[in-house]
N, C-alpha and C positions, 0 to 999 in steps of 0.2 A: 504494500500500500504506500501511497505517497501524496504529498501536497503538489498541486499544479498551480503555477503562477504565470499569468499572462501580463507582461509589463509593457504597456503602450504598443501593443501588437498592431501592425498595419499590413494590409494587403492591397497592392496597387498593380494592376495588370499592364502589360506593355502598351495597350491601346489607351491608357490613361484612366480607366475605370477604377475607382477607389472603393473596394468592396468592404473593407473593415478599417475603421478609424480609431487609432489610439485606444485599443481595447485593454482595459485594466480589470483583471479578475484574479482573485485568490480563492482557489478551490481547496478546501481543507481535506486533510487525510481522512478517508472514509466517508466523505460527503457525497450526496447525490445532488448534483447541480444540473438544472435544466436550462438550456438556451432556447428561448421561444421568441417568435416574431413572425410576421407575414412572409410570404415567398419573396426571395430576393433581399432579405434584410441582412444577410451576411453570416447567419448562424452556422450553416453547413460549411462555409468557407473557414470560419474560425475553428470548427472542429477538425477540419482537414489539415489546418496548420498545426494543430496539436499532434495529429497523427503523423505528420511529415509528408502528407500527400499533396500539400500546397507549400510552396516556398514562402518564407516570411520576408516581406519587403523591408520592414524595420521593426525594432522592438526586441524583447527578450522573452523566451519561453523556457521555464524551468520545470522539470519533473523530478520530484524528490529534491535532491540538493545539486542536481546536474543541469547545466544549461544545455539544451538539446537542439538549438537552432540548426546546426549543421549535422546532426546525427541522423543516420539512415532510419527509416521507419521501423525496420525489423530489429533495430538495436535500441529502441526507445522503451521497451518493456511495457507495451500497451497492447490491448486487444480491441479490434474494431468490429462492431456488428453493423452490417450494411442494411440499407432499406430493402434490397432485393434478396437478402440472405446469402447470396453468392455461394451456394452449395454446389458441389460437383455431382452432376446427375448420374454419372456412371459408378459412383462410389456408394457403399452402404452408409447408414447412419453411423455405424461404428468407425468406418474409415474416414468419414467426413470429420467427426469429432476429433479423431486422433491424428489427422493429417499434419498439422503444424508440429506436433511432437515428433513425428517420424522425420520431418525435414530437419529437425534439430538433432537427429540421430539419438533420440532418447531410447534407452533400453526397452525392448518389447514388453517385458514384464511390467515396467513402470507405466508404459503407455496403456496397457490393458487395465491396470489398476485405476489410473486417472479417468479413463473413459467410463469405466464401471461406476465410479463415484459420481461423475457428472450426470450419467444417465439415470442413476437412482434419484439424484437431487431434482432432476427435471422430469421424472416419470417417463423416461424413454427406454427403460430396460427391455420392455417387450418389443420394441421397434428397432433394435440395434442392427438387425439383418435386413431391414427394408431399405429401399432406395428413395430419394427425395420425391420422385414421381408418385410414390404410393402413400405419401403423407398429406395431411391437411395443412392449411396455411399456418395454423397455430403450432402444429408439430414441427413444421420446417423452421418456424421462428425459434422454437426451443432447441433444435439442433444447432442453429447458428449461435445461440447462447452457450450451448455446451462446448462448442469449438473454442469460444473465448474463455470459458471457465477453466478448461484443462490446462491452459497455458499459465495459469496462476500469475497474471500480470499485475503490475502496480496500479494500472488505470484501465477502466473500461470506457470506450467511446462508442456511443450508439447514435446512428443517424436515422431518425424516423423509422424505427424498426417495426412499428405497428401499422404503418400507413396502408399496407396491402391487405389488412384484415377487415372483416365485416364488423359492424358496430358492436354486436354482442361479444364477439371474441376479443375485440380491443379492450373492453372493460375487464374481461377475465385476465388477459395478458398484462394489463397495467398492474393488477394486483400481484400477479406472479413475479414480474420483474422487480417490483418494490420489495416483495418478501425476499427474493433471491439476493438483492443488493444488501438488504439488512442482515441476512444470515452470513453473507460472505464478508461484509464490511469493506468492500473494495471501492476506492475513489471512482466515481462514475460521472461522466459528462454526457448528457442526453439531449439530443436536438429534436424539437417538434415544432409544428406550426399550430398545434392544437392546445389552446390555453387550458382546457379541462385536463388534458394529460399533464400539462405543466403543474397545475395547481394540486393535483392529487398525488403526484409522484415525487416532486422535488423537495429536498430539505430547504433549498433556496432556489429562486428562479431569477434568471437574468433576461430582461426584456430588451430586444434589439430592434432598431428601426433604421433603415438606410445605412447600415454599417456602424451605427453609433449605439453605445450602451445607454439605454434610457433609465434603467433602475435595476438594482439587484437587491433582493430581500426575501424574507420568508413569504410563502404564498398568502398568508393572512394579512401581513403588513402591506403587501402590494395591493390587496383588495381594499383594505381599510385606509391606507395612507399613500395613494399614488402620488408620485412626484410631479407629474405633468399630465396633460390631456391625452397624450398617446397611451400611456400606461392605464389611465383611468378608463378609457374606452376599449382597450384591448383585453384587459382582465375583467371578467364578469360577463355572464350571459343570462338574460339579455344585457346589452351594454348600458353603461351609465347614461342617463338623460342629461343633455346640456342645454341651458337656456342663458341668454344674455341678460344680465341684470345690472342694477345700479345701487350702490350703497347709499342709504339715507340715515344719517346720524342726527337729524334735526330734532328728533324726539327719542322715543324708544328705538334702539338700533334695529334697522330692518333692511332687507334687500327687496327692491322693486322689480317685479317681473311683469312688464306690460301693465295691466290694470290690477294685478294682484300684488300683495305684499306678504312677505314671510318674516317672522321675527328672527333676529340673530341672538340666540340665547347666550347667557353668560359663559357657559362651558365652551362654546365655539369661539367667543371673543378672547377667552383666556388662552385657548390653544393657538389662536391667530391674532396676536396683539396688533399686528400691522393694520388690520382692518379698521381699528379706531382712528387711523390717520388717513382713511380713504373716502371720506365723505364726498359724495358726488361722483366717485370713480366707477367706471364700468368693470364688471367682473363676469366671469363665466361661472354659473352656478351648476354644480353637478348633483344629481339626485338619483340614487340607485333605485331600480324598479321596486324593490321590496320596501323602500322608504315611503311608498304611497299606501294609503288605506282608503277603503270606501267609506266616506263620511257618514253614509246612511247606516253603517254597522257599528259606529262608535258613539260614545256619549260626547257630543260636540255642540252644545247648545249655542255657543257664541260664534261659531264659524271661524275661529281664529286659525291661522296657518292652513287655510284650505285654498285650493284652486279649482277652477271649473275647466273641463275639457270635453270636446265632442268625441264620442267613441266611434272609431272607424273600423275596428275589427275586435272580435271577442274570441279568445281561444280557451275552451274549457279543457283542462288537463286532469281533472279529477281532484288532485290535491290542491289545486289553485286555478285561478282564472288569470290569464295574461291578456290585458286590455291594451290595445294600441289606440292612441287618441291624438287629436290635434289640439294643441294648447296655444291660445292666442297671446303670444309674447314674442319678443325678438329672438332670432336665431343667431348664435355666434358664427363668425366666419373665420374659423381657425383650423389648423391641421389636427386631425384625430386619427385613430387607427382605421377609420372607415372613409375619411374624406381628406382631400388636399386643401391647402389654404385657399380661402375665397369661395369654398363650397359649403353648403349647409345641409343638414339632415332634417329637411322640412317636409311636412305633408302639404296638401293643396291649400289648406286653410290655417296653417300655423306651424309651430314647432312640433315635430313628431316625437311623442313621448310614449314610453311603455311602462305599464304598472303591473306588478304581481299582486293579485288580490285574493282575499279569502274566497273559497269556492261558494260561499253563501251569497256573494254579491249578485245583485240584479241589474247591473249596468247593461244597457242595450245599445246596439249599433244605431248610429245616427241620432242618438239622444245625448244631451249634456249630462255629464256625471260630475259630482263634487268629490274631490279627493282631499283627504287630510294628509299633510306632509310632516314627517318626523324631522323637525328642524335641527335636532341634536346631531343628525347625521348628514347635514349639508356639506358639500365640498365646494371650495371656492378657488378659482384659478385666475391668473393674471393674463388677459388676452394680449397685453402689450409686450410680453416676453416671447422669444422665438418658439418655445415649445409649450407655451401656456402653462407656466410653472404654478404649482400649488402655492397658495398664499398661506404662509405659516408664521414665520418670525415677525 
């Protein structure tokens, strides 16, 4: 096992394309770190630089206590699990798992012992004499894992290993890989574009966009305390709702959203003292879908901290109702995980918002509904900053 340190890693191709910018990451010994982001964000390129499959333009890569910038991939003591599994179709499961050990001229008895241990761990013992063509997708994925395990490397690298599986099997294999990594305690760097995979598997998650590291933290902290609008809208499903608002400190502190007003509670102001100096300033207000409630189902005689929106779509999911609505308020024109600068996520008649409601709700399509907002959980972002930074200090 080993610590992996990426110190200002850059990758720039001969045509001038800069895929990874000054990437700084410290991956702790035994940690499961997930690199996540949309297609083309640089996550797989970063992983391939760690593996030695891509040259490093500048910066320093350390595995264990050794700088490995110029070290050949086979000498880095890492194991790579590819997206397509890269199994040899003419070999049996036993031969596939033990192939790397045979290349190293490992004694046959030791090869047999390691292959048997890995097969038992991965529940492949009964399949050792089959060939890849006789296996399901999940079984092939486990064989690829077994080939990595028998090498007993310092670091596992995994590049979207579940992307070829169906939805049900992906859920199962997520749990299996997490259990396996916990049992083995091997430092693991895992790449995915799926934020649910990232949130459920990683000890920490690094969010990338256009080759830049947006934020690295525990899954819960990314969700509760996003550093910027990209992370706020990438992490969480359905995504965070964004509305352009104005701070009003003329009386009781509030944020104005079109014709609606929401209180800024003392707890929020204590966590974001800079807001007290922003009277009249524009902010982007973020509201998670679960921070809405159907006002008809709560004791809300005064109507405080409520908004009205026109329901455009109702999705009944049994345990909850997801309501898509048009909210008559200004839409921010900022970059998010779903939109480039200057574009907005709007419906035909207002800002498009999504609310996760109690299944007892009786909201109806084309009717105006009143939502109560949990103002303790409002997020505030500065639209004047390049990335829409969270307003905190």
